C-alpha positions as a LaTeX table, in Angstrom:
\begin{tabular}{lrrr}
\hline
Residue & $x$ (\AA) & $y$ (\AA) & $z$ (\AA) \\
\hline
Met1 & $-33.56$ & $-202.35$ & 58.46 \\
Asn2 & $-29.85$ & $-203.07$ & 57.86 \\
Lys3 & $-26.94$ & $-200.15$ & 58.19 \\
Ser4 & $-27.00$ & $-198.93$ & 54.79 \\
Glu5 & $-30.92$ & $-198.57$ & 54.50 \\
Leu6 & $-30.19$ & $-196.68$ & 58.03 \\
Ile7 & $-27.60$ & $-194.70$ & 56.22 \\
Glu8 & $-30.07$ & $-193.66$ & 53.56 \\
Ala9 & $-32.71$ & $-192.71$ & 55.94 \\
Ile10 & $-30.45$ & $-190.61$ & 57.91 \\
Ala11 & $-29.21$ & $-189.22$ & 54.49 \\
Ala12 & $-33.02$ & $-188.26$ & 53.52 \\
Ser13 & $-34.15$ & $-187.13$ & 56.88 \\
Ala14 & $-31.15$ & $-184.50$ & 57.51 \\
Asp15 & $-30.90$ & $-183.59$ & 53.68 \\
Ile16 & $-27.17$ & $-184.52$ & 53.78 \\
Pro17 & $-25.02$ & $-186.68$ & 51.28 \\
Lys18 & $-25.28$ & $-190.41$ & 52.01 \\
Ala19 & $-21.19$ & $-190.55$ & 52.62 \\
Ala20 & $-21.66$ & $-187.78$ & 55.67 \\
Ala21 & $-24.64$ & $-189.91$ & 57.33 \\
Gly22 & $-22.51$ & $-192.93$ & 57.08 \\
Arg23 & $-19.64$ & $-191.37$ & 58.85 \\
Ala24 & $-21.95$ & $-189.68$ & 61.48 \\
Leu25 & $-23.50$ & $-193.10$ & 61.79 \\
Asp26 & $-19.69$ & $-194.53$ & 62.50 \\
Ala27 & $-19.02$ & $-191.87$ & 64.77 \\
Met28 & $-21.86$ & $-192.33$ & 66.77 \\
Val29 & $-21.40$ & $-195.89$ & 67.08 \\
Asp30 & $-17.55$ & $-195.52$ & 67.97 \\
Thr31 & $-18.36$ & $-192.99$ & 70.73 \\
Val32 & $-20.96$ & $-194.97$ & 72.44 \\
Ser33 & $-18.59$ & $-198.15$ & 72.22 \\
Asn34 & $-15.65$ & $-196.00$ & 73.58 \\
Ala35 & $-18.16$ & $-194.53$ & 76.67 \\
Leu36 & $-19.20$ & $-198.26$ & 77.49 \\
Lys37 & $-15.59$ & $-199.37$ & 77.23 \\
Glu38 & $-14.61$ & $-196.91$ & 79.68 \\
Gly39 & $-17.44$ & $-197.60$ & 82.14 \\
Asp40 & $-19.67$ & $-194.90$ & 81.39 \\
Gln41 & $-23.43$ & $-194.52$ & 80.37 \\
Val42 & $-24.79$ & $-192.89$ & 77.26 \\
Val43 & $-28.17$ & $-191.36$ & 78.09 \\
Leu44 & $-30.24$ & $-190.19$ & 74.98 \\
Val45 & $-33.31$ & $-188.42$ & 76.58 \\
Gly46 & $-36.61$ & $-189.81$ & 74.99 \\
Phe47 & $-34.77$ & $-192.66$ & 73.06 \\
Gly48 & $-32.68$ & $-194.71$ & 75.64 \\
Thr49 & $-29.85$ & $-195.72$ & 77.85 \\
Phe50 & $-26.73$ & $-197.36$ & 76.87 \\
Ser51 & $-24.89$ & $-199.04$ & 79.77 \\
Val52 & $-22.42$ & $-202.03$ & 80.72 \\
Lys53 & $-23.80$ & $-204.81$ & 83.43 \\
Glu54 & $-21.73$ & $-207.10$ & 85.34 \\
Arg55 & $-22.68$ & $-211.04$ & 84.67 \\
Ala56 & $-21.73$ & $-213.13$ & 87.65 \\
Ala57 & $-19.91$ & $-216.07$ & 86.95 \\
Arg58 & $-21.98$ & $-219.45$ & 86.91 \\
Thr59 & $-22.21$ & $-223.20$ & 86.56 \\
Gly60 & $-23.24$ & $-224.55$ & 83.16 \\
Arg61 & $-23.83$ & $-227.80$ & 81.42 \\
Asn62 & $-22.77$ & $-229.25$ & 78.31 \\
Pro63 & $-25.50$ & $-229.77$ & 76.17 \\
Gln64 & $-23.95$ & $-232.98$ & 74.53 \\
Thr65 & $-22.54$ & $-234.74$ & 77.46 \\
Gly66 & $-24.39$ & $-233.27$ & 80.54 \\
Ala67 & $-21.26$ & $-232.29$ & 82.14 \\
Pro68 & $-21.06$ & $-229.22$ & 84.58 \\
Ile69 & $-18.78$ & $-226.55$ & 83.00 \\
Glu70 & $-17.68$ & $-222.88$ & 84.37 \\
Ile71 & $-18.73$ & $-220.13$ & 82.65 \\
Ser72 & $-16.50$ & $-216.88$ & 83.34 \\
Ala73 & $-18.08$ & $-213.63$ & 84.61 \\
Ala74 & $-18.50$ & $-210.80$ & 81.97 \\
Lys75 & $-19.44$ & $-207.44$ & 81.02 \\
Ile76 & $-22.31$ & $-207.13$ & 78.50 \\
Pro77 & $-23.68$ & $-204.21$ & 76.78 \\
Ser78 & $-27.01$ & $-203.19$ & 77.57 \\
Phe79 & $-29.90$ & $-200.86$ & 76.37 \\
Lys80 & $-33.12$ & $-199.60$ & 78.17 \\
Ala81 & $-35.64$ & $-197.79$ & 75.74 \\
Gly82 & $-36.85$ & $-194.56$ & 77.00 \\
Lys83 & $-40.43$ & $-193.47$ & 77.23 \\
Ala84 & $-40.58$ & $-191.92$ & 74.17 \\
Leu85 & $-39.20$ & $-194.54$ & 72.31 \\
Lys86 & $-41.56$ & $-197.13$ & 74.21 \\
Asp87 & $-44.57$ & $-194.70$ & 73.03 \\
Ala88 & $-43.69$ & $-194.61$ & 69.50 \\
Val89 & $-43.55$ & $-198.13$ & 69.32 \\
Asn90 & $-46.80$ & $-198.87$ & 70.90 \\
\hline
\end{tabular}
């Protein structure tokens, strides 16, 4: 499912116009992104938790030359599915 299909599904499920569903989806994505940028967690009970994890610096290898390279530390977004979502999928 891509973004336009998701917007159509939201519009049909909530009985709202596609434009309103698109704005709602964009607002949700922006809000989650801004919360993660500030270091907060976003918890949707039954669905899952969005959070930011720290990845430590490490040494890797260039696959073409085999030379060691330094990979810098980074913050990465993470999602952990909630119990209700896991149960719905299984």
